[in-house]
N, C-alpha and C positions, 0 to 999 in steps of 0.2 A: 121145504130140503130138497125134494124131489127137482123143482124149479131150478135150484143152485147146481147143482149135480148135473141139468141138462145143457145149462150155460155150460157149465166146466167142459164138458164133454165136445161141445159145439167148438169152444175155444181152443181146446186141443188138437182138434180135428183142422182148425183154420191155421194154427200155427204148423203143424205139421206139413201140410200143403205146400204153405208159402217158406219155409225152411228147406224142404227135403231138395236136395242135389239144388240147391238154390244159385251156385257159382256154375253149373255146369247145364243147366236148361233153363231158359237158351243157351245156345251153344257159345256163345259170343256176345260181349257187349257191343251193341252198337254204336256209332261215333260220338252220340252224345253222351251214353252211358261212360264211355272212355275220358270224355272232356270233363264231365261232373267229377269223377274220382279223381283227376290230375289235378283239377282245379283245388279241390279239397286238399290235398297231399300237399300241393304248392303253399296254400294258406297255413297247412299246420306247421310246415318247415321254415316259410317265412313270414307270413303274415300277407304276402301278395300273390294274386293271380298270374296267370302264364303271362300278362302285359306287364307285369311289375306295379300292378294298382293295387295300393294297401286296402285291404279288407272292402272290397267292392260293395257296392249295394246294388249293381247289375254287371254280370259278366259278359264280356264280348264274345268270346268263346270263337265260333264261324260267323261271327257277324250276324248271329242271331238274337245276340245279349239275352240271355239267360238269367231270368229272376234270381236272386242268390240265396233261399233259404234251403233250398235242398241241399246245396252243396256246404254250407255252413252244418247241415245237419249230418252230412256225411265223414266229416273231421274227426268225430269220438271213433268212429267204425273205423276207419283208415289207418286213426293211431292204436284201436287195439288190435285189429287183423292186418295190418299190412293193407298196401295198395295192391289189392286184386279184386276181382270181379264179385268175389262174396261179398266183401266190406260196401262195395259201392251199392249191392243192390239191399244191403240188410236195412236201412234206415226205412224203405217203401215196404217190407215184409211187415216189418216192425208197425207201421202206420197202418198199412192195412188190415192187421189182426184187431189194433184199437180202434179201427173205423165199427168193425161187428159190435164191439162191445157197446160205440156211443150210439149205433143202430139201434140196438137193444134198448137202449133207455130211453132213447128219441120216441120208440115206438110206444114203449109204456106208456107215455105221456101224451102221444097224438091217439091212443084207443082208450084212455084212462076209465072212461064210463062203458066199455063195452066189456060185456060177460067174458068175451074169448080173449080178451086183452093180453093174457100171459102169452096164450098158443100163438095169438098173430106175432107177438114181438120175438118170441125163441123160434119162430119157424121164418120169420124173415132172417134173422141173424144166420140160421143155417143156411139160407139160400142163398146169401151174400159169401158165406164161408166157402161153397163149393162153385160160386157164379162164374163160369167161364172168361164174364167181362172182368171180374175183379181180379180174378186170380190173375188174369195174365198181366193185369200193370201192377200187382201187390208183387210179382216175382222180378219186376225190372226196374231200374233206376227211372221211372219216368215221374216227372215232377207232378202232374195230373193227378198220380193216387195220393200225393200229399197234400195237395189242395183238396181233393175229397174228404180227405179226415178232417183237414180244419172246419170244412162245413158242415159236418156231421155235427160234429164235437159242439160247434158254435151254437148249432140248433137246439142240440139235446140241453145245453146248459141255459138256453132262455128259456125252455119250459119249465127249467129246476129253478130258475129264477122267478119264475111265475108267485111261486109261495115264498122263497127267500132270495130277496132282491139281487144280495151280494154275489150270488152266480150269476148274475149277469157280466161282472166285471170277466169273469172267465170266458163267457160267451162273445164281448167284444173282444179281448186278446184273440182268440182263435179266430174270430170273424177278421182280424185285421191282419192276421197272418198271411190266410189264405191268398190274396194277391200277391203276396211275395213270392208264392210257390211255383205259380202256372199261370200262363198268360190268360188263359180264357176265363179264369176265377174273377179277374179286373173287371169282368163284364157280371159273370152269374153271382159271385159274393153279393154286389151291390145290388141286384134283383132280387136273392133270397130276402136281404135287410130291407127292402122296399115291401116285400112280402106279409113279415111278420108284423110291419109297421102298420098296413094295411088291416089285416085280419085280426090284430090283436091292439089295434090303438088304445082302446078304453082302458086297457092296463098299463100303457105309457102315460096316458093324461092322467091316470089317478095317482101316479107316481113322477109327477110332473119335476122335481128335483132330480133325481134318478134319470130320468129320460135327457134332462138335459147335460148331466155331467157328461153320462154315457156318449151322447153325442159329440162332446167336446173331445172326449179323452179318443173316440173313434177319429175324429179330423187329424188330432195331432198324429196320431200312430199311423194315418195314410199319409201324412203330408209329405215325407219324403218320396213314398212311391208317385206322387202328384206331380212331383218337381222332376221326376224320372221320365215320366209320361208326356211330359211337356217338352223334353230334350229332344235335341236331334236323335239320339241314340233308340230313346224311347220308342220314338217313331219308324223306324228301321223294321224293327220286327213286323208293325201292321202293315208296311208296305210290302213286306216279303211275303204274306200270306193272303193280303186282299184280294178280293176281284177286281178291285177300283186300281192297282198297281197295273194289270195287263187291260189297258182301255181298249186296245187295236183287237183282241180276240173276243171282247165279251159285246162290243158294240158294233162288229164286221157287221154282222147280219142287218143290223137298223141301217148301215151306211148304204148298203146294196138295194134296202126297200126303199129309202128316201130316193135315190138315183131313181130306180124304176117308177116311182110316183111321178117324179119331173117328167121321165120321159112320156109317160101316159096323162101328163097335163092334169096331175091330182095334187097339186103343192099343200092342199090343207091337210090332206091325208098324213102330209110326212111330219104333223105334229104329233100323231099316233107314235112314231118311230124316235124316240127320244133316250137319251140315257137315264133320265129319271124312272120311266115306266119300266126299260130293260132289267134296271138293275135292282128295282122292286120286284120284278117277276122272279130273277136269280135268286134273290134273298128267299121270297115265298117257296121256290123251288129246292132249296136248299134246305129250307126250316123240314118242309113236308117229307124230303127222304130219311130225315132222321127216324119217322114213324113207320119205315117201310119195314113190312113183315120178313121179307127175304133178306135184307140187310141184317136184321136183329137176329134171326133166328138159322139161315143158312149159308149166307156167302162172306158177310163181315166185310173188312174193306183192305187196307193194307195187311201183307203178310204176317208182318211182325204183331198185330193185332188181334190175331185169334188163332185156337190151333187148326190144324188140317183139317180140312171136311167140316169144319163147325163154324157156327155162327157166334154172336155174342152172349146169346140166349140158349138154354135147353129147347128143343122141339116139344117137348112134353109138357112144358110151361105154358105154349099159346092157349088153350081152353081157359086155362085158371087166370091167367091173365086178363084176358077177356072178360071171362065172368068177374072177376075182381074188381074190374073199371067200373064195371055195371052196377054191382050192388054198393061199392064205394059210393058210386054218384048219388044213387037215390037213398043213402043212409044219412038220413037228415038228421037223426042223433046225434050224429059224429059234428060235431062243430069246427073239429081241425079239418076236415075233409078239403076244404077249400086250399089250405094251406098246402096239402099234400098235391091238388092238382097245378097248383101254382107253381110248385117245385116241376112237377111230370111236363108242364107247357114251357116254362121259360128254360129249361136244361139246354135244348138246342140254339138257342139265341145266339150265343157268344161265336159259335160257329157260320152262321150265316151270312156273312161278309167277309168269309174265307173259301180258299179252293179245295179240291181234292175232296167232295162232300158225298156222302156221309162220312164222318169222321169220328172213330170210336172213343180218340184220345181225348181231343177237345169237348166232347159230350160225355164224358165219363162222369159227370156232374148229375146225369140220368138217376144212378144209382144214390140211394137204395130205392126210388120209387116204383121200380118194375118188381124188386121182389115184395114189397108192401101190398103191391096189388094181387100179384100172384097168392100171397100167403093169404089175405083175404077171399082169394077165389077158392084155396084148397079148403079152410075151414068152412066156407058155404058150402062147397059142393058135399063134403062129409056130413054136415048136418041136415042136407038133403038126400044123401044115401041111406041115412039110417032107416029113414021110414018107408024107404021103398022096396019093391019086391025083389026075391033071392037074383033074378037075373040080372038086375042093376046091379048088385052087390058084387055078381061075378065078373061083370063087364070092368067095375074098379079094379080088381085084382089081376086081369087082363094089363090095363093100364098101368099098374104098379111094376108089374115087371118090364112094360115097355121104357117106364120111369129109370129103372136099374140099368137096364141095357144101355140108354140113352147117358146117362151118368157114368158107367164104367167106358163106355166108348169112348167119352170125352177123355177121360183121364189116360186111356190107354194112347190117344191120339198127342194129348199134349206129351207126356212123359216119354213116350217111345218113337212117336215118329216127326215130333216138332223138329228136333235138331237136322233129322236128315232130311226132311221135306223142304226147311225154311232156311238152310244156313247162307243160303247167298244172300237172302233180306237181310239178315244178320251182322254182315260183314264177317262172316267165318273167315280163318284163316289166317288172321293177323298174327296170335299165338306163335304159330308155327313159322310165320315170315319173320318176325324178330327173333325167335330161338335160332334160325338159322345165321341170321345176321351175327348174332352174337357168337356162334361159334365158328364162323368165316371172319370174325372182327379184325385180328391180327394177320391175317393172310391179304389185306388189301387195304391201299391209299384211301380209297375214297368207297362209299356205298350210296349208290343213286338208287332212290326209290320212285316208281312212277306218280305223279299227282293223279292219274286217273283209278288208282287203288283207294279213292273214296276218302280222302283226309288220313293219309299213313302217317303223316308225321305225330296225330295224337296219338294213336296206337304204339307205335313206336315209344314216346314218351310213357306212355301208361305203362306196356308190359316191360320196359326197361327200368322201369322206378328211377326214371332218369334225375340227379337230383337237381331240385327247384334252383337252389342257390348256383349251381353251376349252370344251369341253363338262362337264369337271367343275368348272370354276370356275361353268359355270349351273347344276350340282348335279348333273349325270350322269344316270345311271339309277336314280330312286329307288324304284322297285319292280321285281317280277319281271314276265315277262310274261305270266302268266295272273292277275297279282294284282288289277290295276283296268287300266280302260279308257283313263286318260289321260297323254299323255306330251308334253313339249314340248320344242325348243332353237332357238335363233335365233327366227325366224319362222315356223318348223315347229310344228304342233299335231299329233296324234296320237290323234283321237278317233272315237266314233260320229258320222254326219252324221244329221241328221232334216230332209228338205228343208221341212217344213213350219216347222219354227221357225229355219232357218238366213237371212241377212242376206245377199241376193245384190244387193249394192251395188256390185258391180265393184271393191270394194276387198279382197278375200279371194278368192283361187283355190281350189277344192273338188277333190279328187281322190276320186272314191268306185268302188264295183264297180257293175257294171251292173245296174239295177233297183232300186240303191239313191237313185238322185236321176234324174229324168225330163229334167231340161234337158242339152244337151248343147252342147261346144265344140269338143271333141277328144276322141279315144279311144287308146286302147293297144291292139294288138291281137296274138293271139297267132298262131304260125305259119300257123297253119290258117284264119284271117281271123276268128275270134269274138273277142267283146271281152274284154278283160283289167280295164280301168280304164275310167271315163269322167271326163275332166276339163273341169270349170265354171268360167267366168270373166267377163269382161268380154263 
């Protein structure tokens, strides 16, 4: 009974942390959230996306060709709550909470022969519930959070199926859905399944009919995705973020070294400076960066991926993480530890061929392995401290005080400072900009919005709740976000603004970035008082 109450309390806390101020923290949706929401709205109203494509399996969006599942999961939420930030983020919050439940179930099976099984499972679930990394992506419409849910739930159902094989049907279905949610899952999920096949092969061999059936089912479910990945559209996303797409910057040093070797009459050494070695070194470097303690515990990466002055994990977790890795590595009685380490070591692989590393979004699949190691470390440390002298226990009390401070500091930074300090990174200000356009709508023949405002057409569609039927009748989106500079609907035009060529006759309202236009009528400000957009009219 105590275990159930503890789990209910953890889930209650998780739900509160993920739903509290969901529509207002972070302060603004980024362009991807706006695109996810509007495309869900368009599918709901017309059955077509912004390009007029009927129930697509890939959404072109800003020419980044988004996987479809999160958009379809958002449709019921938008239907219930309307097209708003809360509705777009709600599926992520729900899936984030469900991930905690399945983490608990998964860890119960991973430590089934451990006398501290329940403590490790509950503690891991609690750590995930308050995790800065997991909370950050459970509160925004990031598809990677949905992919994490499907992988964790798929793994949990696999272990349930070891005793009742029909649970493997759920496992295969969940694993099959993961690659339809986020690009990285198209690499990581197969790796996770390979790990299961390696470490639990005897069980599959013992149930060969089940194994063949499940393999065929998985192949059928993934076949549409395979066809997408082989298409030109499927390859565009890979090209956009891959280190192979910008060969000039990656290979420039090699070119200089080859030329230098030739000048010094060392042609054989030029063989050492080739693209294969360079790409291999880049990938190794990218892989190892994801285990950088400074990135994990202090700096993070993109400002949208962590709270101000916080890393992805708590500082107080460092010693327990290291101790937990050590204890689990040498825990020979735990036959599942190899699978846990497989998960931990393969998590960064989807990111290694991409740019901007380390990357918290592409490697959210690390979770819940960090929480498992930390939970093992805490339980092991607690057992050790019981037999120690009083001053060790006093040291433990001081550490608990630091732990409380660290957690409190994080929540303060997230719920109180995130909106103020990272507003610029969250494309803040579009709600006010659109509201201004609505107020002035009848006073102007045209409203021209600068393309330098970062895909403004999507924010206008989102905040105006512009009727998708009307939008598609006007032509819809005719090209992707990075393909051309010009888009329009109704009296709104989205294009570059050249002050020297524009006609300021009082019939057109201009919305530009600061510095793009010197005339001033009104401004939209960031929370810190700096100018986000400049508005010029009559």
